[in-house]
N, C-alpha and C positions, 0 to 999 in steps of 0.2 A: 797166273796169279796178278791182278793189278789192285794198286792201293791209291787212295788219295789221301795225302796226309796234310793237315794244315797245323803247321808249328806256329801260326799266329794267334790262336785259339789258347794262350796263357793262361786265361781262366780256368781252363779245364786241367791245367797241369798241377800236380801235387807241388807244394812250395819246396823250394831247395831245403828248407829247416826240416821240413818233414822227413825228406829223403835222408837227410844225415841222422834224423831220430831214428828211422827205419834200420840204416845201416849199423848204427848203435846198438839197437836193441837186438837185433837178429846175429851179429857176428859174421855176416854174410862175407865171403872171400871176394866176391865181384859183384858189381850194380848195373843193371841195365834201365837207365831213365828214359823216359820220353825226351827224344831231343830232335824230331822232326823226321826220322827214318822208320822206315817198318818192313817187314820181311816181303818179298816177292818184287813185282815190276812195278815201276811208278807211270801212271798217266801224266804228271807233270813233274818237274823238278822239284823235289823236296828243299823246303827252306829249313836249313839246319841251324840249331840254337848252340851255337859253339859256345857262348856265355854261359849256358847252363850246365855244360860240362865242366868248364872251367870253375864255376862256382862251386859244385858237388866237390871235386878233387881238390880244391882249395881249401875245403874245411876237411876232408876225410881223403886219405890217399887210397882207398880201395879201388881197384882197378875197375874202369867202366867198360862194359860191353854195349857193341853197337849194334842195334837191330837193324837188318837188313842193308848190307853194303853194295850188294848188285846195283850197278849204274851211276855209284858215285865217281867223282873224278878224281883223278892222282892227288890234286891239291887238297882237295876235301878228306881223303885219307889221311895225308899227311898232317893236316892241321888238327885232325880228330885225334890222333894218335899221339902227336906232340902234346895235345890237352890233358891225355890220361885214358885216352880209349885203348884197351889192351887185349880185348878180343873182338874181331871183326867177323859178322857173319856173311858169308856170301855162297850159301848153300844154292840159291836161283842160279848163280853164274855156273854152279857145279853141273848142274842138271839141264841147263842150256846148252853148255860145252858137250856134254853126254849125248844130249839129244842130236845136236849139229853134227857132231863128229860121226854118230851111228849113221844118220841120214845121208852124209857126204860119202862115206865108206862104201855104203850098199849102193849109192848111185854109180859111183866111179866103177864099181866091180860088181855089177848085177848077178853074174855067175860065180862068184867065189862063194864057195858054202864050208870055209874053214874058220871056224869060230875062235880059233886061237890067233889068227891074223886079223879078225874082226876086233878082238878083246885088246891085243896089241896094238891097233891103231887107236882106238879110243883111248886107251890107258896113256898112250905118248900125248894125245890132245889135252887131256886132263892135267898130266904133268906139267905140261908147257903153260897151260893156263895157271896152275898153282905157282910153278916160279916166277911168271910174271906178277903176280899178286905179292909174292914173297919180297919182290924187289921193291914194288911200292910200299910195302909195310915197313920195309927197313929189317925184315928177319932172316935175309938170304945168307946162307953161311954160318948160321949162329945157333945150329943144332947141335 
């Protein structure tokens, strides 16, 4: 999946005050505003609107959900989390890691027919990926 996100199209964004009204009127527990990210892979580097996150959080302490974190830099994650992003979506990276791990295992052991060994290898790669993101997100050791 590839997306082109144009965060410069500010005229198409719901104004921050409308976002706050929506949060107030619905009583939602978290909010996923448009800030220049999208689910899937990017064709070009997304232009993140950090100020929009900060403006919404300054008005309401509702946790922000980040659409599409796969492909963002460590610095971008840290800045967004510091600004109020409490949930980061990295499903695409999970899928990529799963597919690559499966492919690599089968290429390295083409005559291995033990599904439990295959599952363990893929599981280990997924755990390592998740641990890496937990370090970046600052959530390691906090469960």
